[in-house]
C-alpha positions as CSV (number, residue, x, y, z in Angstrom):
1,M,149.5,89.4,136.7
2,K,149.3,92.9,135.2
3,K,150.2,91.5,131.8
4,Y,147.5,88.9,132.1
5,A,144.9,91.6,133.1
6,L,146.0,93.8,130.1
7,Y,145.7,90.8,127.8
8,I,142.1,90.1,129.1
9,S,141.2,93.8,128.7
10,I,142.4,93.7,125.1
11,I,140.3,90.6,124.3
12,V,137.2,92.1,126.0
13,G,137.7,95.4,124.1
14,F,138.1,93.6,120.8
15,T,135.0,91.5,121.5
16,L,132.9,94.6,122.3
17,V,134.1,96.4,119.1
18,S,133.4,93.3,117.1
19,C,129.9,93.0,118.5
20,K,129.2,96.7,117.9
21,K,130.5,96.3,114.3
22,E,128.3,93.2,113.8
23,A,125.3,95.1,115.0
24,I,126.1,97.9,112.5
25,D,126.7,95.4,109.7
26,K,123.3,93.8,110.3
27,P,120.7,96.5,110.1
28,K,117.1,95.7,110.8
29,V,115.9,97.3,107.6
30,I,117.5,97.3,104.2
31,Y,115.9,99.8,101.9
32,E,117.5,98.8,98.6
33,D,114.6,97.5,96.5
34,A,112.3,98.0,99.5
35,T,109.3,96.8,97.7
36,K,110.9,93.4,97.5
37,S,111.0,93.1,101.3
38,K,107.7,91.3,101.3
39,R,109.2,88.4,99.4
40,V,108.7,85.0,100.9
41,A,111.5,83.6,103.1
42,L,113.4,80.6,101.9
43,V,112.1,77.2,103.1
44,D,114.4,75.4,105.5
45,T,114.0,71.7,104.5
46,S,115.6,70.6,107.8
47,Q,112.6,72.0,109.7
48,I,109.6,69.9,110.6
49,E,106.2,71.6,111.2
50,V,104.4,70.4,114.3
51,A,101.3,71.5,116.3
52,D,101.1,71.8,120.1
53,L,98.1,70.5,121.9
54,P,95.1,73.0,121.6
55,I,94.5,75.8,124.0
56,T,91.2,77.5,124.9
57,M,90.8,80.9,126.5
58,E,88.5,81.1,129.4
59,G,84.9,82.0,128.4
60,T,85.5,81.4,124.7
61,N,84.2,78.7,122.3
62,F,87.3,78.1,120.2
63,L,90.4,75.9,120.4
64,I,93.7,77.4,119.3
65,H,96.3,75.1,117.8
66,P,99.9,76.7,117.9
67,I,101.9,75.7,114.8
68,G,105.7,75.9,114.9
69,V,108.8,74.1,113.6
70,I,111.4,71.9,115.2
71,S,114.8,70.9,113.7
72,G,115.2,67.4,112.3
73,K,119.0,67.8,112.0
74,S,121.4,65.2,113.5
75,K,120.0,62.9,116.2
76,G,116.6,63.5,117.6
77,F,114.7,66.8,117.4
78,K,115.4,70.2,118.8
79,S,112.9,73.0,119.3
80,Y,113.6,76.8,119.3
81,S,112.5,76.9,122.9
82,D,114.7,74.2,124.4
83,S,118.3,73.0,123.6
84,E,117.3,69.5,124.8
85,Q,115.0,67.2,122.8
86,S,111.5,68.6,122.7
87,F,108.4,68.8,120.6
88,A,107.0,71.9,122.2
89,V,106.8,75.1,120.1
90,S,104.8,77.4,122.4
91,N,104.2,78.5,125.9
92,Y,100.9,79.5,127.5
93,G,100.6,82.1,130.2
94,E,97.6,84.0,131.5
95,Y,95.6,84.6,128.3
96,E,98.7,84.7,126.2
97,I,100.5,82.3,123.8
98,T,104.2,82.9,123.2
99,G,106.8,81.3,121.0
100,Y,108.2,81.6,117.5
101,L,105.2,80.3,115.6
102,K,104.5,79.9,111.9
103,N,100.8,80.1,112.3
104,L,97.8,79.5,114.6
105,K,94.9,77.3,113.7
106,F,91.4,77.7,115.0
107,Q,88.6,75.2,115.7
108,E,85.1,76.0,117.1
109,I,84.4,73.6,119.9
110,G,82.0,70.9,118.9
111,T,83.1,71.0,115.2
112,D,85.7,69.1,113.2
113,S,86.7,72.0,110.9
114,I,90.2,73.5,111.6
115,Y,91.3,76.6,109.6
116,T,94.5,78.8,109.6
117,L,94.8,82.3,110.9
118,T,96.7,83.4,107.7
119,D,98.1,82.0,104.5
120,K,101.1,84.5,104.6
121,Q,104.5,83.7,106.0
122,V,104.7,85.2,109.5
123,M,106.6,84.6,112.7
124,I,104.3,85.1,115.6
125,E,105.9,85.9,119.0
126,T,102.8,86.7,121.1
127,A,99.0,86.2,120.8
128,T,97.2,87.9,123.6
129,Y,93.5,87.4,124.4
130,L,91.9,90.7,125.5
131,K,90.1,89.2,128.5
132,T,89.3,92.5,130.2
133,V,87.7,93.8,127.0
134,A,85.6,90.7,126.6
135,D,84.4,91.0,130.2
136,K,83.4,94.6,129.7
137,S,82.1,94.8,126.1
138,K,81.6,91.1,125.1
139,L,84.2,91.7,122.3
140,Q,86.4,88.6,122.1
141,L,89.6,89.7,120.4
142,I,93.3,88.6,120.1
143,V,96.2,91.0,119.6
144,Y,99.4,89.6,117.9
145,S,103.0,90.7,117.9
146,L,104.7,89.2,114.8
147,A,107.2,89.6,111.9
148,D,105.5,89.6,108.5
149,M,108.3,90.9,106.2
150,D,111.9,89.9,105.7
151,T,113.0,93.5,106.4
152,N,116.7,92.7,106.7
153,K,116.7,90.5,103.6
154,D,118.4,87.5,105.1
155,D,115.8,85.2,103.6
156,K,114.1,84.3,106.9
157,L,111.6,85.7,109.3
158,D,112.9,86.0,112.9
159,G,113.5,88.4,115.7
160,N,115.9,90.4,113.6
161,D,113.0,91.6,111.4
162,I,110.6,94.4,112.2
163,K,107.8,93.6,114.7
164,S,104.3,94.4,113.7
165,L,100.9,94.6,115.5
166,Y,97.8,92.6,114.3
167,I,94.4,91.9,115.6
168,S,91.6,89.3,115.0
169,T,88.5,88.0,116.5
170,I,88.7,85.0,118.9
171,S,87.8,82.8,115.9
172,G,90.9,83.9,114.0
173,K,88.8,85.8,111.5
174,K,89.3,89.4,110.4
175,F,93.1,89.1,110.8
176,T,94.1,92.7,110.4
177,K,97.4,94.6,110.5
178,L,97.3,97.7,112.7
179,S,100.9,99.0,112.5
180,T,102.5,100.6,109.4
181,D,105.0,98.8,107.3
182,F,108.6,99.5,108.2
183,Q,107.6,100.9,111.7
184,E,108.7,98.8,114.7
185,V,106.1,98.3,117.4
186,I,107.5,99.3,120.8
187,D,104.5,98.6,123.1
188,W,100.7,98.6,123.3
189,K,98.1,98.8,126.1
190,I,94.3,98.7,126.5
191,I,92.3,101.5,128.2
192,E,89.4,99.5,129.6
193,T,87.0,102.4,130.3
194,N,86.5,103.1,126.6
195,N,87.9,100.0,124.9
196,I,90.7,101.8,123.2
197,L,93.9,100.1,122.1
198,Y,96.9,102.5,122.2
199,F,100.3,101.6,120.7
200,R,103.6,103.2,119.9
201,T,106.0,102.6,117.0
202,I,109.4,103.9,116.0
203,E,110.1,105.0,112.4
204,D,113.5,104.9,110.9
205,T,113.3,108.5,109.8
206,N,117.0,108.9,109.0
207,K,116.9,105.7,106.9
208,N,120.1,104.2,108.4
209,G,118.5,100.7,108.8
210,A,118.5,100.8,112.6
211,F,116.2,102.2,115.2
212,D,118.0,104.7,117.5
213,A,117.6,108.0,119.3
214,D,117.7,110.0,116.0
215,D,114.4,108.3,114.9
216,Q,110.9,109.4,115.5
217,L,108.2,107.8,117.7
218,Q,104.7,107.5,116.3
219,Y,101.5,107.2,118.4
220,Y,98.3,105.5,117.4
221,F,95.0,104.4,118.9
222,V,92.2,102.0,117.7
223,N,88.6,102.0,119.0
224,L,88.0,98.2,119.4
225,V,84.2,98.7,119.2
226,D,84.7,100.1,115.7
227,K,84.1,97.0,113.4
228,D,86.6,98.3,110.9
229,W,89.3,98.9,113.5
230,K,90.4,102.2,112.0
231,V,93.8,103.3,113.1
232,N,94.1,106.9,114.2
233,S,97.3,108.8,114.9
234,Y,97.7,111.3,117.7
235,R,100.5,113.6,119.0
236,P,100.8,113.6,122.8
237,I,104.0,115.7,122.6
């Protein structure tokens, strides 16, 4: 029994070491030829682009069509969100669309015209309608968390790349990046009393390709009433 326990311990230890080594071997940022990190990801021909049925946020006049991909390999289809056969590419909670989306398309209610949020390659994880801001100031805005660069240079955009922060109007227009290239967004929040969006990022200051305790946090805010959405830095500590 003791030999068996020892054997299991060795296997577990080896697995943990292997996982740790794999994490080190796969940094989130590769700085060699850093300017080439904005190259487009390779197109996976086994993927099929589909749209979910449209979503409308309460009190708005636009339909939002989530666009994602499903795999056409082997029998049937498989989505990123479900191991079983599925054609769904997104989920909708309270004023927030989530998923691994290639794009969003917008359509004003009562019109036939549908247009895309962006013509760039992105992987959108969340699109959050700022309902409280709309109620207070009549500003109808969406904040996005997404990957927009192949920072680890594996020729694809996914959760292993740096997460960035964007904003647009409810119509999908004025799609604007708020965070800085090569800084990972940690979190963000809205202060309703003055319509300020605050967010934090982490910068890989030691340039080891990973985000860790040796790196530096950066703090920013944006006045949402400002039509140019100027990003300001501040130092609370």
